[in-house]
C-alpha positions as CSV (number, residue, x, y, z in Angstrom):
1,M,85.9,154.8,85.8
2,R,89.6,155.6,86.6
3,S,92.3,153.8,84.6
4,R,94.5,151.3,86.3
5,R,97.8,152.5,87.8
6,P,101.0,150.3,87.5
7,T,100.8,149.6,91.2
8,D,97.2,148.3,91.1
9,P,96.9,144.6,91.5
10,P,95.6,142.8,88.4
11,R,91.9,142.4,88.2
12,L,90.5,138.9,88.3
13,D,87.8,138.0,85.8
14,E,85.2,136.0,87.8
15,G,84.5,134.0,84.8
16,C,88.1,132.8,84.7
17,V,88.1,132.1,88.4
18,F,84.8,130.2,88.6
19,G,84.1,129.3,85.0
20,N,80.9,127.3,84.6
21,N,81.6,125.0,87.5
22,V,78.5,125.6,89.6
23,D,80.2,123.8,92.5
24,T,82.7,126.6,92.9
25,L,80.2,129.5,93.0
26,P,80.0,131.4,96.3
27,Y,76.2,131.4,96.0
28,S,74.3,128.2,95.2
29,V,70.8,129.8,95.5
30,I,69.6,133.0,93.9
31,C,66.3,134.4,95.1
32,I,64.6,136.7,92.7
33,S,61.9,138.9,94.1
34,R,60.2,141.2,91.6
35,V,57.3,143.5,91.0
36,T,54.9,143.2,88.0
37,G,56.3,144.8,84.9
38,S,60.0,144.9,86.2
39,G,61.1,142.0,83.9
40,G,62.2,140.0,87.0
41,D,60.9,136.7,85.5
42,E,63.0,137.0,82.4
43,I,66.0,138.1,84.4
44,G,65.7,135.1,86.6
45,R,65.6,132.7,83.6
46,L,68.6,134.5,82.0
47,V,70.6,134.2,85.3
48,A,69.8,130.5,85.6
49,E,70.9,130.0,82.0
50,E,74.1,131.9,82.6
51,L,75.0,130.1,85.8
52,G,73.8,126.7,84.7
53,F,71.2,126.6,87.5
54,R,67.7,125.3,87.3
55,Y,64.9,127.9,87.4
56,V,61.7,127.7,89.5
57,D,59.1,130.4,90.0
58,D,55.6,130.8,91.6
59,E,53.8,129.5,88.6
60,I,56.0,126.4,88.2
61,I,55.5,125.5,91.9
62,A,51.7,126.0,91.4
63,R,51.7,123.8,88.4
64,A,53.7,121.2,90.2
65,A,51.2,121.2,93.1
66,E,48.4,120.9,90.6
67,K,50.1,118.1,88.8
68,G,50.8,116.3,92.1
69,G,47.1,116.5,93.0
70,V,47.6,118.7,96.0
71,S,44.6,120.1,97.8
72,P,44.4,122.5,100.8
73,N,42.9,119.7,103.0
74,D,45.9,117.5,102.2
75,V,48.5,120.1,103.0
76,A,46.9,121.0,106.3
77,D,47.9,117.6,107.7
78,A,51.6,117.8,108.5
79,Q,52.3,114.1,107.9
80,R,50.5,114.0,104.6
81,R,52.4,117.2,103.6
82,K,55.7,115.3,103.7
83,S,54.6,112.9,101.0
84,L,53.0,115.8,99.0
85,L,56.3,117.6,99.1
86,H,58.0,114.6,97.4
87,R,55.2,114.5,94.8
88,V,55.6,118.2,94.1
89,L,59.4,117.9,93.8
90,D,58.9,114.9,91.5
91,S,56.7,117.1,89.3
92,L,59.3,119.9,89.4
93,G,61.8,117.3,88.2
94,S,59.8,116.9,85.0
95,D,60.0,119.4,82.2
96,L,57.3,121.5,83.9
97,G,59.3,124.7,83.6
98,A,59.2,124.4,79.8
99,E,55.5,123.3,79.9
100,A,54.4,126.2,82.1
101,S,54.6,128.8,79.4
102,G,52.4,126.8,77.2
103,F,49.4,126.6,79.5
104,S,46.3,128.6,78.4
105,Q,44.7,128.5,81.9
106,P,46.1,130.6,84.8
107,P,48.0,128.6,87.4
108,P,46.2,127.5,90.6
109,A,46.4,129.9,93.5
110,L,48.9,128.9,96.2
111,R,48.0,131.7,98.6
112,D,45.8,129.7,100.9
113,D,47.4,129.5,104.3
114,S,47.9,125.8,104.2
115,L,49.2,125.7,100.6
116,Q,51.6,128.5,101.6
117,R,53.2,126.1,104.1
118,L,53.9,123.7,101.2
119,V,55.4,126.5,99.2
120,V,57.8,127.2,102.1
121,D,58.7,123.5,102.3
122,V,59.4,123.4,98.5
123,V,61.6,126.6,98.6
124,E,63.6,125.2,101.6
125,E,64.0,121.8,99.9
126,L,65.1,123.4,96.6
127,A,67.6,125.6,98.5
128,G,69.0,122.6,100.2
129,Q,69.6,121.0,96.8
130,G,71.4,124.1,95.6
131,N,72.2,125.4,92.1
132,V,68.8,127.0,91.7
133,V,67.2,130.4,90.8
134,I,63.9,130.8,92.8
135,A,61.7,133.6,91.5
136,A,59.1,133.5,94.2
137,H,57.8,136.5,96.2
138,G,58.6,135.1,99.6
139,A,61.7,133.1,98.9
140,S,64.1,135.8,100.1
141,F,62.3,135.8,103.5
142,V,62.0,132.1,103.8
143,L,65.8,131.8,103.3
144,A,66.8,135.0,105.1
145,G,70.2,134.4,106.9
146,V,71.1,131.3,104.8
147,P,74.8,131.9,103.9
148,D,74.8,130.6,100.3
149,V,71.7,132.6,99.2
150,L,71.9,135.8,97.2
151,R,68.7,137.8,97.6
152,V,67.8,140.0,94.6
153,H,64.9,142.5,94.2
154,V,64.0,143.6,90.7
155,I,62.1,146.9,90.5
156,A,61.1,149.6,88.1
157,S,59.0,152.8,88.4
158,P,55.2,152.5,88.2
159,E,55.1,154.5,84.9
160,V,57.7,152.2,83.2
161,R,56.0,149.1,84.5
162,S,52.5,150.2,83.4
163,A,53.9,150.8,79.9
164,R,55.3,147.3,79.8
165,V,52.1,145.6,81.0
166,S,49.9,144.7,78.0
167,T,46.5,145.7,79.6
168,S,44.1,148.6,79.2
169,A,44.1,149.0,82.9
170,G,47.7,150.2,82.8
171,L,48.8,152.0,86.0
172,K,45.7,150.7,87.9
173,S,46.7,147.1,87.3
174,I,50.2,147.9,88.6
175,R,48.8,149.4,91.8
176,D,46.5,146.5,92.3
177,S,49.4,144.1,91.9
178,D,51.5,146.1,94.4
179,R,48.7,146.0,96.9
180,S,48.3,142.3,96.5
181,R,52.1,141.8,97.0
182,T,52.1,144.0,100.1
183,D,49.2,142.1,101.6
184,Y,50.9,138.8,100.7
185,L,54.2,139.8,102.4
186,S,52.3,141.0,105.5
187,R,50.1,138.0,105.8
188,F,52.6,135.3,105.4
189,Y,56.0,136.9,106.4
190,T,54.9,139.7,108.7
191,I,56.7,142.2,106.5
192,E,54.8,145.4,106.9
193,N,57.3,147.7,105.1
194,E,59.5,146.1,102.5
195,Q,63.0,147.7,102.5
196,P,66.0,147.5,100.2
197,T,68.0,146.2,103.1
198,H,65.9,143.0,103.0
199,Y,67.9,142.2,99.9
200,D,71.6,141.9,98.9
201,V,71.1,143.3,95.4
202,V,68.4,145.7,94.1
203,V,68.2,146.2,90.4
204,N,66.2,149.0,88.8
205,T,65.3,148.1,85.2
206,D,63.9,151.5,84.2
207,R,67.0,152.0,82.0
208,L,68.8,148.7,82.2
209,K,68.1,146.1,79.5
210,T,67.0,142.7,80.7
211,S,70.1,141.0,79.5
212,D,72.3,143.7,81.2
213,A,70.4,143.3,84.5
214,A,70.8,139.5,84.4
215,E,74.5,139.9,83.8
216,L,74.8,142.1,86.9
217,V,73.0,139.5,89.0
218,A,75.1,136.7,87.6
219,R,78.3,138.6,88.3
220,A,77.2,139.3,91.8
221,A,76.6,135.6,92.3
222,R,80.2,134.9,91.3
223,L,81.8,137.5,93.7
224,E,83.9,136.1,96.5
225,R,82.6,137.0,100.0
């Protein structure tokens, strides 16, 4: 990095410009898309903590749907889905984010076609409220083109990811997860070939510490456009 010349304008520290006032941040919604083993979940939580945003991910939305008594048959009806949306949002308003990590059972699946419609509704509503980090696979596509949204993709190489995943399956589990993700994006968002240009920021955590990656994303969220 070159040193500053006397004629260079003074650099502005974005922390000094925006501070912790979330109302002054250029981006009020951060979408974190991540692959298994990349550390994207932890990065999302750290970004939310740094910016003073709430944090919501796939599991928390699934738990909220479960807590709200949501069923696929209910969601299939558009009118009933409106009331279900409020129930899910009410559940999200509880301390469900903190509770989610304490559950011993896996979260309910939300990849049924009708339930996926509810997920889209929840993501759009959360984005409308602002000041939120949404770590959900499809959030970046749901909110594509929305001006106040920063879309982030967290990646790592298969070898590094498999070493991080605590399973004997190792690389096979990573490949299975990637296939599931590809099928999911194709089925619900017609994304046949995910590209870096689908995102505003792509972070490779092969060598970056989680805290450093989160700092990069938080800094990007503070940059003036």
